[in-house]
N, C-alpha and C positions, 0 to 999 in steps of 0.2 A: 780153796774152800774156807769160808769164814768160821771162826769160832766165836762163842759168846763173849770171850774176853777181848776179841778184836772189836766187836761191835761197841762195847762200852769202854774202850780205851781212850777216854777223853783226856786231852791235855789242857791243863789249867793255864790260861793266859793272864787273867787278872782274877780278882775275887769272884766276879760275876760273868766272866767271858771264858768260853772253852772252845777248843778246836777238836774236830773229829776227823781223823784221817780217812781216806777212801777204804771201803770194805770190798773185797773181791766178790763178784757176782756175775751170773750169766744174764741177768735182767738188763733191759735197756734203760729202765728208770729205777731209782732207788726204791727198794721195798718199803712200803708205808709203815709197817711195824718197826722197821729199823729207826725211822724218824721219831716215832712215838716213844720207843724205848730209850733212845739217846737223849731226847728232850727231857724225859722223866729223870734219867740219870743225872743230867746237869742240874735240874731243880732240886733233887735230893741232896746234892753236895752243898747247897746254899740254905737248906732248911734246918730248923732246930733238931738236934739229935733225939729229942724226946717225942717227936711227932713222926707219923707215918702217912704216906699218901693215901687219900681216900677217894679222889675222883680226878679224872683228866678229861679235858675237852679240847680237841685240836681241829685245825683246818689245813687241808692240803692246798696250798696256794699256787704252786708251780711244780712241774716235774723236777725231781732231784736227779742230778747227774752222778751216777755211782762212782765215777773215776775222778771226781774232784773233791777236795777237802771241804768241810762245812764248818761255819762259825756258829756257835750257840751263845746267845746273849740272854742272861737271866735278869728280869726286873722283879725286885722284891716289893710286891704290892701290899702285903699286910703281914704283921706278926703280932698275934694276940695270945692270950693265955691258953686258949683252946684250939685256935686255928691259925694257919699261915697260908698265904697264897703267893704263887710265883707265876710269872708269864715268861715263857721261853720262846725266843724267836730264832729260827734257823735260817741261815743265808749262805748262798754260794755266789761268788763274784758280785757281792753286794746286792744281790737280788733275793728277797725273802721267799723261801720255798715252803715253810711250814711254821705254824705257831701253835703252842700248847699252853693252856691254862691248867695249873695244877693246884689242888687243895690238899693241905696236910692237916691232920687232926691228932690231938692228944687223946688217947683212948680213955674211955670212962664207962661206967655202968649204965644200963638202960634196957628196955624191953627187947625181946628177940623173937623173930619168927623168920621163916624162909619158905620158898617154893620147894616142893618135894622133887627129888631127883627123878628125871624121866627114865622110863625103861630103856636099858641099853645092854648089849652083850658085854661080857667080861673082856677086858683088853687082851687077855691071853688066849681067847677063843679064836683060833686062826680061821675057822670056817665061817665066822661072822663078818669077815672083812673082804672088801673088793680092792683091786688095784686102782690107784687114783687115775684120773684122766691123763693122757700122755703129756700134755703141757705141764701140769702140776707135778707129775712124776719126774720129769726132766729137771725141774727146779729143785725138787726135794733131793735128788741125787747130787746135784752140783753145789747147791747153796746150803742144804740142811742135812748133811750126812751125820751130824751129831745129834739130830733129833729123830725120835721114833714117832711117826705120824701114821695112824691106822684109820682108814675110812670105813665106817659101818656100811654094810651093803644096803643100798637104797631100794625101796619098793615104790612102784607107781601108785598114784592115788586111785580112788574108786572108778574114775572114768578112764584110767589108763595113762593120764598125763602125769609126768613127774611132779612130785610135790616140791614146793619151795622150802625145803628143809634139809637138814643133814646133821650127822653126828660124826665126831672124830675123837679118838683117844690120842693124846699127845704127851710126850715127856722128853726131857733131856737125857740122852743115853748115859752120860757119865755123872757121878755125884758132883754137886756144886757146894760151895761154902755155905755155912750156916749163917747167912746174912739176909735178913728179911728184905732189905732194900734191893739186893741183887735179884731175889725171886720176884719182887714186885715189878722191877724193870723187865725181867725176862718174860713175865706174863703179859706185860704191855707189848713186848716184841712179838709174842705169839698171837695177840688178839686180832691182828689184821689178816691172818692166814685163812684162806678159803672163803672169806665172807661173801664177796660179790659173786663168786661162783654159785652160791646158794640162790641168789636172786635171779640168775639166768637159767636155773634148772627147768622151769616150766616152758622154756623157749628153746629147745635143743635144735630145731630145724634151721635156725639162722643165727650163727654165733654173733654176739654183740661185742662191741668195743667197750671196755670198762676202765674207770679211773676213780679212785677214792676222792670224795669231796670233803667229808668231815668224819670225825671219829671220837667216840666217847667211851670211857671205861670207868666203872665204879668198882673199887677194890673193897670188898665187903669183909673178908676174913683172910688172915695170913695163910699162905699155902707154899708148897714146894713144887717147882717145875721139874725137878728130877724124879718126881713120882707121877703116876698116871693122873691126868686131868681129862675129863670128858668135856668137849666143846660142843654144846647143843645149839644149833642154829636154825633160824627160820626167817623168811622174808615175808612180812605181812602185806607188802604192796610194791608194785613197780608202775611207773607211768610218767609221762611228760619227760622222757629221757633220763629218769632217775630211778634208783632202786633203794629201798630201805631194808636193812638186815639187822636182826637182833641176835645176840648170842649170850649163852650162859656157861660159865665154867663151874664144874662140880669136881670135887676130889673123890677118891674111892670110898670115903666114909659117907658120901652123900651130902657133904657140906657145900652150899652155894658160896663160892669164893669170889666170883666177879661176874659182872653183867656188862655187856658190850652193845653199843649201837653204832651203826655206820650208814651214811648215805653215799651212794656212788653214782657216777655218770654211766648210763647204759644207752648206747647208740648203735644203730645199724651201720656197718662200714659203708662208706660211699662207693658207688660202682667204679 
């Protein structure tokens, strides 16, 4: 079973090249959030210490093989007084599997507002949660035993069809170090979890094959992943073999700490 320290145990080869050893998993393909989190961790190690990541934009180009090591190459695209930009390319056997563009910002004053936190049960209210689907439950037991993930009981829409939305409370079970970069990388690691399943909810009669195509995260406010975070998700549209999903992370104080968007491949299995 992987630990967060295993996921981010990158070995520095040169100033801008890192190696990521294989991470144990029951999945046939590398979990997308692992690629996002590792790429961000590599970018953080090359960025100015006075800056924090504010946005990530990635593309899943080929399936990752979880039992092979991965090379991460960082290109330093810009370093200015207020912003820095990095491009991280991840490859296995000299084939690029994922690329991530990362923006870093030096914090400064400015106007503030945010969406209100949606209604959700308290994470300690056991009666408000349902067991996850069998496939997700199996992965959570095998790959995520160090994470507490609770699925809010879903209710059908007005016409009885499941709505393309979902809510999850998530946290790391053990306390983590007081390192904002670690918590940002861990949030990126979390951000791919359960997303495409939300897009398939209105279509339960015929399971679809899914694969992540692209992924974006906006890190709005610092947070801790060893405290409860509400992941509020909705899918505004599916069609043409693709599904779009949006997600928002709120902490228990109601602060909007991150916004996520992902498009994935949704296809019916061939006979």
